N, CA, C and O of each residue as an XYZ file, in Angstrom:
600
protein
N     -24.476     23.256      8.776
C     -23.880     22.866      8.125
C     -23.598     23.565      6.478
O     -24.486     23.396      5.643
N     -22.585     24.184      6.168
C     -22.104     24.746      4.429
C     -22.472     23.329      3.989
O     -22.481     22.247      4.576
N     -22.872     23.849      2.332
C     -23.189     23.188      1.450
C     -21.353     21.984      1.178
O     -21.263     20.769      1.001
N     -20.534     22.773      1.243
C     -19.036     22.421      1.396
C     -18.771     21.620      1.802
O     -17.995     20.836      1.257
N     -19.248     21.450      2.862
C     -19.059     20.323      3.727
C     -20.391     19.225      3.518
O     -20.417     18.015      3.744
N     -21.199     19.901      3.130
C     -22.389     18.147      3.302
C     -21.892     17.576      1.654
O     -21.826     16.370      1.418
N     -21.618     18.462      0.769
C     -21.321     17.893     -0.701
C     -20.643     16.740     -0.560
O     -21.043     15.619     -0.872
N     -18.897     17.241      0.242
C     -17.477     16.922      0.153
C     -18.273     15.215      0.854
O     -18.465     14.112      0.342
N     -18.589     15.914      2.487
C     -18.872     14.208      2.938
C     -19.571     13.630      2.281
O     -19.291     12.443      2.453
N     -20.661     13.759      1.322
C     -21.838     12.571      0.713
C     -20.722     11.854     -0.216
O     -20.623     10.700     -0.633
N     -20.120     12.727     -0.330
C     -19.160     12.162     -2.148
C     -17.894     11.620     -1.014
O     -16.722     11.443     -1.348
N     -18.150     11.524     -0.368
C     -16.692     10.455     -0.154
C     -17.566      9.003      0.642
O     -17.264      7.810      0.632
N     -18.350      9.491      1.074
C     -19.457      8.318      1.847
C     -19.708      7.601     -0.002
O     -19.506      6.428     -0.317
N     -19.960      8.199     -0.506
C     -20.479      7.707     -2.075
C     -19.235      6.535     -2.386
O     -19.294      5.306     -2.413
N     -17.943      7.612     -2.636
C     -16.811      6.950     -2.845
C     -16.249      5.493     -1.751
O     -15.477      4.611     -2.126
N     -16.930      5.599     -0.295
C     -16.761      4.373     -0.175
C     -17.623      3.657      0.054
O     -17.464      2.677      0.782
N     -18.558      3.906     -0.407
C     -20.111      3.022     -0.825
C     -19.164      1.832     -1.902
O     -18.829      0.654     -1.779
N     -18.957      3.039     -3.109
C     -18.261      1.815     -4.483
C     -17.159      1.150     -4.349
O     -16.873      0.235     -5.122
N     -16.020      1.694     -2.874
C     -15.353      0.400     -2.822
C     -15.828     -0.671     -1.687
O     -15.475     -1.843     -1.814
N     -16.565     -0.301     -0.665
C     -17.208     -1.033     -0.149
C     -18.196     -2.398     -1.354
O     -18.045     -3.614     -1.472
N     -18.909     -1.662     -1.860
C     -19.713     -2.601     -2.592
C     -19.216     -3.447     -3.724
O     -19.834     -4.097     -4.567
N     -18.400     -3.332     -3.593
C     -17.217     -4.291     -4.913
C     -15.997     -5.431     -3.830
O     -15.224     -6.328     -4.167
N     -16.307     -4.885     -2.607
C     -15.439     -5.894     -1.495
C     -16.566     -7.304     -1.059
O     -17.205     -7.454     -0.017
N     -16.501     -8.188     -2.264
C     -17.280     -9.154     -1.963
C     -17.381    -10.438     -0.854
O     -18.387    -11.060     -0.513
N     -16.048    -10.600     -0.439
C     -16.055    -11.495      1.446
C     -16.282    -10.846      2.396
O     -15.997    -11.569      3.351
N     -16.704     -9.699      2.830
C     -16.539     -9.164      4.044
C     -17.657     -9.090      4.609
O     -18.289     -8.084      4.287
N     -18.432    -10.142      5.736
C     -19.310     -9.781      6.615
C     -19.759     -8.688      7.751
O     -19.060     -8.502      8.747
N     -20.303     -8.373      7.648
C     -20.353     -7.067      8.808
C     -21.540     -7.397      9.274
O     -21.636     -6.988     10.431
N     -22.364     -7.872      8.965
C     -23.809     -8.500     10.062
C     -23.888     -9.616      9.870
O     -24.029     -9.979      8.702
N     -23.812    -10.903     11.258
C     -24.184    -12.341     11.275
C     -24.852    -12.217     12.563
O     -24.427    -11.271     13.227
N     -25.630    -12.794     13.018
C     -26.032    -13.061     13.842
C     -27.286    -14.209     13.335
O     -27.325    -14.547     12.152
N     -28.339    -14.791     14.389
C     -30.064    -15.409     13.258
C     -29.286    -16.463     12.254
O     -30.176    -17.155     11.760
N     -27.937    -16.902     11.716
C     -27.998    -17.739     11.117
C     -28.244    -16.442      9.872
O     -28.748    -16.829      8.818
N     -27.837    -14.691     10.015
C     -27.678    -14.040      8.203
C     -26.041    -13.560      8.493
O     -25.422    -13.059      9.432
N     -25.883    -13.805      7.765
C     -24.527    -12.738      7.125
C     -25.164    -11.952      6.232
O     -26.074    -12.316      5.488
N     -24.612    -10.698      6.314
C     -24.443     -9.856      5.567
C     -23.131     -8.828      4.955
O     -22.215     -8.291      5.578
N     -23.402     -8.812      3.752
C     -22.310     -8.452      3.012
C     -22.332     -6.796      2.605
O     -23.291     -6.176      2.145
N     -21.512     -6.484      2.796
C     -21.456     -5.141      2.749
C     -22.046     -3.822      2.031
O     -22.340     -2.657      2.299
N     -22.033     -4.963      0.673
C     -22.951     -4.783     -0.694
C     -25.063     -4.200     -0.979
O     -25.898     -3.476     -1.521
N     -24.626     -5.646      0.232
C     -26.205     -5.627      0.557
C     -26.527     -4.598      1.637
O     -27.416     -3.764      1.466
N     -26.054     -4.641      2.359
C     -26.302     -3.112      3.799
C     -26.205     -1.706      3.444
O     -26.913     -0.918      4.071
N     -25.301     -1.201      2.375
C     -25.343     -0.429      0.940
C     -26.237     -0.680      0.427
O     -26.488      0.457      0.028
N     -27.018     -1.261      0.055
C     -28.556     -1.204     -0.974
C     -29.722     -0.838      0.190
O     -30.529      0.087      0.089
N     -29.619     -1.787      1.324
C     -30.659     -1.914      1.978
C     -30.793     -0.094      2.664
O     -31.745      0.668      2.831
N     -29.574     -0.010      2.860
C     -29.468      1.709      3.276
C     -30.178      3.212      2.357
O     -30.553      4.361      2.589
N     -30.015      2.126      1.082
C     -30.114      3.152     -0.080
C     -31.783      3.359     -0.301
O     -32.464      4.362     -0.513
N     -32.085      2.024     -0.161
C     -33.266      1.969     -0.659
C     -34.154      1.720      0.537
O     -35.268      1.334      0.182
N     -33.996      1.828      1.945
C     -34.998      2.675      3.314
C     -34.825      3.973      2.952
O     -35.937      4.497      2.877
N     -33.645      5.011      2.599
C     -34.042      5.739      3.352
C     -34.796      7.018      1.636
O     -34.479      8.077      1.094
N     -35.653      6.152      1.522
C     -36.456      6.396      0.492
C     -35.857      7.442     -0.589
O     -36.773      8.100     -1.082
N     -34.685      7.757     -1.057
C     -34.411      7.922     -2.379
C     -34.377      7.094     -3.706
O     -34.181      7.526     -4.842
N     -34.683      5.418     -3.187
C     -34.770      4.732     -4.502
C     -35.531      3.295     -4.288
O     -35.256      2.347     -3.552
N     -36.465      3.481     -5.106
C     -37.719      2.136     -5.851
C     -37.165      1.408     -6.261
O     -36.772      0.262     -6.038
N     -37.088      2.652     -7.417
C     -36.509      1.379     -8.535
C     -35.218      1.382     -8.702
O     -34.416      2.204     -8.259
N     -34.879     -0.162     -9.775
C     -33.015     -0.122    -10.156
C     -32.276      0.966    -10.546
O     -31.199      1.430    -10.171
N     -33.405      1.398    -11.708
C     -31.934      2.870    -12.012
C     -31.649      3.688    -11.151
O     -30.498      4.121    -11.089
N     -32.966      4.243     -9.970
C     -32.710      5.462     -8.964
C     -31.547      4.143     -8.211
O     -30.555      4.798     -7.890
N     -31.393      3.244     -7.980
C     -30.611      2.624     -7.134
C     -28.924      1.990     -7.658
O     -28.108      1.836     -6.750
N     -28.638      1.768     -8.613
C     -27.709      2.108     -9.996
C     -27.668      3.112     -9.416
O     -27.038      3.018     -8.362
N     -28.107      4.171     -9.648
C     -27.500      5.679     -9.594
C     -27.143      5.980     -8.806
O     -26.020      6.469     -8.929
N     -27.654      5.961     -7.585
C     -27.105      6.406     -5.717
C     -25.582      5.579     -6.068
O     -24.519      6.029     -6.495
N     -26.025      4.080     -5.660
C     -24.316      3.172     -5.479
C     -23.410      3.590     -6.188
O     -22.267      3.715     -5.750
N     -23.714      3.859     -7.305
C     -23.095      4.070     -8.748
C     -22.128      2.183     -9.151
O     -21.044      1.941     -9.682
N     -22.714      1.689     -8.836
C     -22.249      0.396     -9.933
C     -23.381      0.295    -10.560
O     -24.345      1.061    -10.552
N     -23.118     -1.309    -11.446
C     -23.956     -0.951    -12.648
C     -25.437     -2.689    -12.015
O     -25.371     -3.669    -11.273
N     -26.290     -2.172    -12.758
C     -27.246     -2.683    -13.156
C     -27.792     -3.714    -12.141
O     -28.578     -3.812    -11.199
N     -26.544     -4.726    -13.199
C     -26.546     -6.625    -12.846
C     -26.231     -6.622    -11.092
O     -27.067     -6.966    -10.256
N     -24.890     -6.170    -10.796
C     -24.792     -5.965     -9.248
C     -25.900     -5.572     -8.241
O     -25.872     -6.087     -7.123
N     -27.092     -4.492     -8.642
C     -27.623     -4.495     -7.867
C     -28.904     -5.302     -7.842
O     -29.575     -5.399     -6.814
N     -29.325     -6.032     -9.288
C     -29.923     -7.138     -8.918
C     -29.782     -8.394     -8.665
O     -30.721     -9.189     -8.622
N     -28.171     -8.771     -8.410
C     -28.379     -9.803     -7.686
C     -27.736     -9.819     -6.075
O     -27.496    -10.605     -5.159
N     -27.664     -8.685     -6.350
C     -27.622     -8.012     -4.181
C     -29.338     -8.107     -3.941
O     -29.864     -9.083     -3.407
N     -29.986     -7.083     -4.367
C     -31.637     -8.010     -4.318
C     -32.019     -8.823     -4.080
O     -32.864     -8.898     -3.188
N     -31.414    -10.274     -5.038
C     -32.161    -11.204     -5.129
C     -31.690    -12.137     -4.438
O     -32.304    -13.193     -4.286
N     -30.191    -11.830     -3.754
C     -30.013    -12.170     -2.508
C     -30.472    -12.234     -1.113
O     -30.504    -13.067     -0.207
N     -30.933    -10.583     -1.382
C     -31.652     -9.861      0.171
C     -33.197    -10.449     -0.139
O     -34.184    -10.625      0.575
N     -32.970    -10.619     -1.270
C     -34.487    -11.566     -1.068
C     -34.890    -13.485     -0.934
O     -35.995    -14.011     -1.070
N     -34.060    -13.904     -0.746
C     -33.505    -14.832     -0.600
C     -33.390    -14.680      1.044
O     -34.283    -15.390      1.506
N     -32.728    -14.106      2.008
C     -32.224    -13.659      3.553
C     -33.613    -13.192      3.420
O     -33.441    -11.973      3.397
N     -34.814    -13.376      3.324
C     -35.322    -12.773      4.084
C     -35.256    -11.063      4.637
O     -35.597    -10.750      5.777
N     -34.810    -10.168      3.718
C     -34.549     -9.067      3.966
C     -36.036     -8.203      4.071
O     -36.955     -7.848      4.809
N     -35.374     -8.177      2.466
C     -36.490     -7.618      1.326
C     -37.310     -8.343      0.929
O     -37.258     -9.562      1.094
N     -38.627     -7.475      0.065
C     -39.177     -8.040     -0.924
C     -39.529     -8.019     -1.628
O     -40.393     -7.241     -1.222
N     -40.059     -8.307     -3.628
C     -40.297     -6.770     -4.384
C     -42.022     -7.536     -4.668
O     -42.648     -8.594     -4.729
N     -42.121     -5.902     -4.775
C     -44.058     -5.824     -5.699
C     -43.763     -5.633     -6.864
O     -42.708     -5.177     -7.305
N     -45.032     -6.105     -7.632
C     -45.644     -4.611     -8.957
C     -46.181     -3.905     -8.262
O     -46.930     -4.192     -7.328
N     -45.720     -2.457     -8.799
C     -46.902     -1.471     -8.007
C     -48.208     -1.154     -9.020
O     -48.013     -0.995    -10.225
N     -49.178     -1.097     -8.600
C     -50.805     -1.599     -9.098
C     -50.319     -0.649    -10.927
O     -49.541      0.294    -11.071
N     -51.005     -1.265    -11.836
C     -51.625     -0.781    -13.531
C     -49.832     -0.556    -13.463
O     -49.666      0.663    -13.504
N     -48.548     -1.216    -13.382
C     -47.326     -1.078    -13.744
C     -46.421     -2.227    -13.643
O     -46.631     -3.221    -12.948
N     -45.423     -2.024    -14.366
C     -44.685     -3.001    -14.819
C     -43.497     -3.244    -14.156
O     -42.678     -4.158    -14.245
N     -43.576     -2.012    -13.312
C     -41.987     -1.119    -12.205
C     -42.450     -2.468    -10.605
O     -43.300     -3.156    -10.039
N     -41.414     -2.113    -10.652
C     -41.166     -3.353     -9.038
C     -41.159     -1.805     -7.985
O     -40.863     -0.614     -8.083
N     -41.756     -2.890     -6.868
C     -40.628     -1.552     -5.725
C     -39.998     -2.781     -4.578
O     -40.370     -3.938     -4.378
N     -39.169     -2.165     -4.109
C     -38.169     -2.722     -3.689
C     -39.070     -2.431     -1.711
O     -39.242     -1.302     -1.251
N     -39.553     -4.025     -0.786
C     -38.956     -2.706      0.063
C     -38.331     -3.766      1.233
O     -37.548     -4.610      0.797
N     -38.574     -3.780      2.451
C     -38.250     -4.124      3.518
C     -39.332     -4.848      3.901
O     -40.516     -4.509      3.869
N     -38.458     -6.686      4.555
C     -39.544     -7.039      5.545
C     -39.294     -6.651      7.322
O     -38.516     -5.874      7.876
N     -40.003     -7.284      7.679
C     -39.581     -6.621      9.373
C     -38.583     -6.768      9.672
O     -38.010     -5.862     10.278
N     -37.770     -8.262      9.311
C     -36.459     -8.389      9.894
C     -35.330     -7.436      9.222
O     -34.286     -7.073      9.764
N     -35.972     -6.978      7.365
C     -34.768     -6.567      7.277
C     -35.199     -4.569      7.441
O     -34.686     -3.743      6.684
N     -36.514     -4.071      8.922
C     -36.458     -3.161      9.334
C     -35.749     -3.334     10.651
O     -35.765     -2.255     11.244
N     -35.227     -4.129     11.233
C     -34.573     -4.362     12.402
C     -33.166     -4.062     11.575
O     -32.813     -2.898     11.762
N     -32.445     -4.660     10.878
C     -30.853     -4.898     10.338
C     -30.836     -3.399      9.688
O     -29.763     -2.856      9.425
N     -32.276     -2.674      9.411
C     -31.873     -0.988      8.844
C     -31.603     -0.092      9.744
O     -31.046      0.999      9.629
N     -32.092     -0.697     10.767
C     -31.540      0.368     12.203
C     -30.530      0.442     12.844
O     -30.052      1.346     13.530
N     -30.050     -1.041     12.480
C     -28.685     -1.238     13.259
C     -27.966     -0.503     12.092
O     -27.687      0.650     12.422
N     -27.542     -0.854     10.697
C     -26.891      0.096      9.685
C     -27.083      1.339     10.475
O     -26.399      1.737     11.417
N     -28.606      2.132      9.689
C     -28.126      3.137      9.552
C     -27.953      3.567     11.494
O     -28.194      4.755     11.285
N     -27.894      3.553     11.932
C     -27.083      3.460     13.326
C     -25.314      4.129     12.880
O     -24.577      5.111     12.971
N     -25.422      2.639     12.337
C     -23.654      2.644     12.140
C     -23.261      4.330     10.806
O     -22.333      5.137     10.743
N     -24.467      4.143     10.050
C     -23.252      4.891      8.953
C     -23.755      5.835      9.488
O     -23.431      6.694      8.669
N     -24.709      6.738     10.786
C     -25.035      8.195     11.056
C     -24.006      8.346     11.906
O     -23.883      9.561     12.062
N     -23.059      7.676     12.652
C     -22.019      8.050     13.478
C     -20.981      8.046     11.640
O     -21.415      8.537     10.598
N     -20.423      7.758     11.714
C     -19.429      7.812     10.589
C     -19.398      9.486      9.813
O     -18.453     10.273      9.760
N     -20.871      9.640      9.247
C     -21.093     10.612      8.728
C     -21.704     11.641      9.975
O     -22.392     12.611      9.657
N     -21.470     11.418     11.058
C     -21.073     12.256     12.222
C     -19.350     13.082     12.399
O     -18.897     14.153     12.803
N     -18.879     11.878     11.849
C     -17.156     12.452     12.006
C     -16.923     13.039     11.200
O     -16.529     14.193     11.368
N     -17.104     12.363      9.682
C     -17.271     12.792      8.936
C     -17.664     14.208      8.303
O     -17.075     14.835      7.422
N     -18.302     14.385      8.688
C     -19.221     15.580      8.831
C     -18.058     16.977      9.917
O     -17.636     17.993      9.364
N     -17.833     16.726     11.092
C     -17.435     17.512     12.114
C     -15.797     17.339     11.694
O     -15.193     18.064     12.485
N     -14.851     16.701     10.807
C     -13.942     16.957     10.465
C     -14.303     17.776      9.268
O     -14.096     18.987      9.351
N     -14.829     17.279      8.135
C     -14.839     19.227      7.471
C     -15.543     20.454      8.157
O     -15.443     21.581      7.673
N     -15.993     20.290      8.877
C     -15.694     21.788      9.856
C     -14.747     22.275     10.577
O     -14.665     23.454     10.922
N     -14.133     21.572     10.792
C     -13.224     22.073     11.801
C     -12.067     22.086     10.568
O     -11.009     21.895     11.168
N     -11.789     22.212      9.221
C     -11.002     22.610      8.222
C     -11.545     24.199      7.656
O     -12.629     24.768      7.787
N     -10.660     24.481      7.186
C     -10.393     25.952      6.509
C     -10.709     25.664      5.309
O     -10.222     24.705      4.710
N     -11.849     26.729      4.652
C     -12.371     26.963      3.417
C     -11.906     26.728      1.815
O     -12.419     26.267      0.796
N      -9.938     27.643      2.426
C      -9.344     26.405      1.014
C      -9.211     24.709      1.302
O      -9.406     23.853      0.438
N      -8.919     24.503      2.400
C      -8.721     22.517      2.655
C      -9.404     22.277      2.548
O      -9.280     21.441      1.654
N     -11.445     22.387      3.089
C     -11.895     21.444      1.945
C     -11.873     22.174      0.494
O     -11.772     20.996      0.152
N     -11.869     22.829     -0.525
C     -12.266     23.016     -1.598
C     -10.230     21.806     -1.957
O     -10.233     20.952     -2.843
N      -9.646     21.920     -1.582
C      -8.573     20.964     -1.716
C      -8.915     19.680     -1.578
O      -8.367     18.775     -2.208
N      -9.594     19.560     -0.969
C     -10.327     18.021     -0.629
C     -11.042     17.486     -1.241
O     -11.091     16.270     -1.428
N     -12.050     18.691     -1.862
C     -12.832     18.389     -2.896
C     -12.739     17.757     -4.076
O     -13.243     16.816     -4.688
N     -11.254     19.275     -4.277
C     -10.963     18.742     -5.305
C     -10.678     17.343     -5.509
O     -11.444     16.796     -6.302
N      -9.587     16.467     -4.894
C      -9.377     15.634     -4.502
C     -10.178     13.637     -4.815
O      -9.853     12.553     -5.299
N     -11.302     14.304     -4.136
C     -12.521     13.561     -4.277
C     -13.346     13.294     -5.026
O     -14.031     12.305     -5.282
N     -13.200     14.616     -5.500
C     -13.549     14.694     -7.251
C     -12.361     14.028     -8.437
O     -12.720     14.077     -9.613
N     -11.795     13.778     -8.311
C     -10.722     12.975     -8.888
C     -10.828     11.649     -8.866
O     -10.611     10.934     -9.844
N     -11.183     11.236     -7.700
C     -10.639      9.471     -6.723
C     -12.399      9.209     -7.838
O     -12.349      8.416     -8.778
N     -13.532      9.844     -7.579
C     -14.274      9.833     -8.292
C     -14.786      9.618     -9.506
O     -15.469      8.618     -9.728
N     -14.587     10.294    -10.195
C     -14.089     10.072    -11.445
C     -13.277      9.261    -12.141
O     -13.418      9.143    -13.359
N     -12.218      8.528    -11.378
C     -11.877      7.761    -11.332
C     -12.147      6.200    -11.328
O     -11.910      5.217    -12.029
N     -12.772      6.527    -10.154
C     -13.814      5.413     -9.645
C     -15.304      4.816    -10.627
O     -15.943      3.764    -10.598
N     -15.427      6.175    -11.501
C     -16.449      6.192    -12.061
C     -15.992      5.363    -14.038
O     -16.735      5.040    -14.966
N     -14.285      5.321    -13.852
C     -14.192      4.930    -15.613
C     -13.941      3.916    -14.905
O     -13.889      3.068    -15.795
N     -13.654      3.112    -13.516
C     -13.255      1.838    -13.994
C     -14.298      0.394    -14.262
O     -14.751     -0.101    -13.230
N     -14.533     -0.020    -15.080
C     -15.818     -0.761    -14.906
C     -15.436     -2.248    -14.339
O     -14.406     -2.865    -14.610
N     -16.577     -2.711    -13.430
C     -16.579     -3.684    -12.844
C     -16.413     -4.730    -13.497
O     -16.404     -5.820    -12.924
């Protein structure tokens, strides 16, 4: 896969993450008396992809406020999906999945991979010029979303 296609697919997913993360009333996963909202699912995916362990990295990856991340982590801790641990010899917190969280992660990851595959396939079917136009459009949308304060 070419770099343009990867960047465009990743950027589009970031845009979707921002839109969904700010949607507070949509329940995506439920069962075993557990309801997870899009913001919670996206946070789980970011943490477990190995990209983020601390709040600042999670905030950067999701493109939302530190307060939003903190509140979402607290909800997931209460639901038994995540646990917080202090790193030895440091004040930094590490965020880890519980056993139940690992099960939820597998379901969420499979769903995410399906979406990514569809988007990547579509991008590869386009001409380089069309991918460039879409990339410019996504840059514009992302910049606009970044300028809006939640």
